[in-house]
C-alpha positions as CSV (number, residue, x, y, z in Angstrom):
1,X,-57.7,-114.9,-101.3
2,X,-54.9,-117.4,-101.8
3,X,-52.3,-114.9,-102.8
4,X,-49.0,-115.7,-100.9
5,X,-50.3,-119.1,-99.6
6,X,-47.4,-121.0,-101.0
7,X,-44.9,-118.7,-99.3
8,X,-47.0,-119.0,-96.1
9,X,-46.5,-122.8,-96.2
10,X,-42.7,-122.4,-97.0
11,X,-42.4,-120.1,-94.0
12,X,-44.6,-121.8,-91.4
13,X,-43.3,-125.4,-91.6
14,X,-39.6,-124.7,-90.9
15,X,-40.4,-121.9,-88.4
16,X,-42.6,-124.1,-86.2
17,X,-40.3,-127.1,-86.5
18,X,-37.3,-125.0,-85.4
19,X,-39.4,-123.3,-82.6
20,X,-40.6,-126.6,-81.1
21,X,-37.1,-128.3,-81.3
22,X,-35.4,-125.3,-79.7
23,X,-38.1,-124.9,-77.0
24,X,-37.9,-128.7,-76.2
25,X,-34.2,-128.3,-75.8
26,X,-34.7,-125.4,-73.4
27,X,-37.2,-127.4,-71.3
28,X,-34.9,-130.4,-71.2
29,X,-32.0,-128.3,-70.0
30,X,-34.1,-126.5,-67.3
31,X,-34.2,-123.1,-68.8
32,X,-38.0,-123.1,-68.9
33,X,-38.5,-124.2,-65.3
34,X,-39.8,-120.8,-64.0
35,X,-42.4,-118.4,-65.6
36,X,-39.6,-116.0,-66.4
37,X,-37.6,-118.8,-68.0
38,X,-40.6,-119.9,-70.0
39,X,-41.1,-116.3,-71.2
40,X,-37.5,-115.9,-72.4
41,X,-37.2,-119.5,-73.7
42,X,-40.4,-119.3,-75.7
43,X,-39.7,-115.8,-77.0
44,X,-36.1,-116.5,-77.9
45,X,-36.9,-119.8,-79.6
46,X,-39.7,-118.1,-81.6
47,X,-37.3,-115.2,-82.5
48,X,-34.6,-117.5,-83.8
49,X,-37.2,-119.5,-85.9
50,X,-38.6,-116.3,-87.3
51,X,-35.2,-114.9,-88.2
52,X,-34.5,-118.0,-90.3
53,X,-37.7,-117.7,-92.3
54,X,-38.0,-113.9,-92.4
55,X,-37.2,-113.6,-96.1
56,X,-40.3,-115.8,-96.8
57,X,-42.4,-113.6,-94.6
58,X,-41.2,-110.5,-96.4
59,X,-41.9,-112.1,-99.8
60,X,-45.3,-113.3,-98.7
61,X,-46.2,-109.8,-97.6
62,X,-45.1,-108.4,-100.9
63,X,-47.2,-111.1,-102.8
64,X,-50.2,-110.3,-100.7
65,X,-49.8,-106.6,-101.3
66,X,-50.0,-107.3,-105.0
67,X,-46.5,-106.2,-106.1
68,X,-45.7,-107.0,-109.6
69,X,-43.2,-109.6,-110.7
70,X,-42.3,-113.1,-109.6
71,X,-40.8,-114.0,-106.2
72,X,-37.3,-114.4,-107.7
73,X,-37.6,-111.0,-109.5
74,X,-38.5,-109.3,-106.2
75,X,-35.7,-111.1,-104.3
76,X,-33.2,-110.0,-107.0
77,X,-34.5,-106.4,-106.9
78,X,-34.2,-106.0,-103.2
79,X,-31.0,-108.0,-102.6
80,X,-30.2,-110.3,-99.7
81,X,-30.5,-107.6,-97.0
82,X,-33.7,-106.2,-98.6
83,X,-35.3,-109.5,-97.7
84,X,-34.8,-108.7,-94.0
85,X,-36.6,-105.4,-94.2
86,X,-38.8,-104.8,-91.2
87,X,-37.1,-107.4,-89.0
88,X,-36.7,-105.2,-86.0
89,X,-40.4,-104.5,-85.3
90,X,-41.2,-108.0,-86.4
91,X,-38.7,-109.4,-83.9
92,X,-40.1,-107.3,-81.0
93,X,-43.6,-108.5,-81.8
94,X,-42.6,-112.2,-82.2
95,X,-40.6,-112.2,-78.9
96,X,-43.3,-110.6,-76.8
97,X,-46.3,-112.4,-78.3
98,X,-44.7,-115.9,-78.0
99,X,-43.2,-115.3,-74.5
100,X,-46.6,-114.1,-73.2
101,X,-48.5,-116.9,-74.9
102,X,-46.3,-119.5,-73.3
103,X,-46.9,-118.2,-69.8
104,X,-50.7,-118.1,-70.5
105,X,-50.6,-121.6,-71.9
106,X,-48.6,-123.0,-68.9
107,X,-51.0,-121.4,-66.5
108,X,-54.0,-122.8,-68.3
109,X,-52.5,-126.2,-68.2
110,X,-52.0,-125.9,-64.5
111,X,-55.6,-124.9,-64.0
112,X,-56.9,-127.7,-66.2
113,X,-54.9,-130.2,-64.2
114,X,-56.0,-128.6,-60.9
115,X,-59.7,-128.9,-61.9
116,X,-59.3,-132.5,-62.8
117,X,-60.2,-132.0,-66.5
118,X,-57.2,-134.1,-67.7
119,X,-57.8,-137.8,-68.3
């Protein structure tokens, strides 16, 4: 059940840190002022964060699939570009999911404030 957990941690921490730093910069510079801006800012920031850590995602998936050999052996076997296998469909998914999630979250925050549920 914990196969690939170490790679999951190595992937998620840097990815989320980069995402939130980039999205904060977008908000501070006014790029996320409209719903369309929020969509593209959130999707783009998540995309950049995911591209940085994609090799860890690829290695995690291989570990969870039960492929033989250590992480370093698999990395050597596929080469540098092999670590980016599947990045195109992954990129489309990450961009669309995170862009849509940001719009939903911003609308939920507006409704919570409108209903007076914030302290």
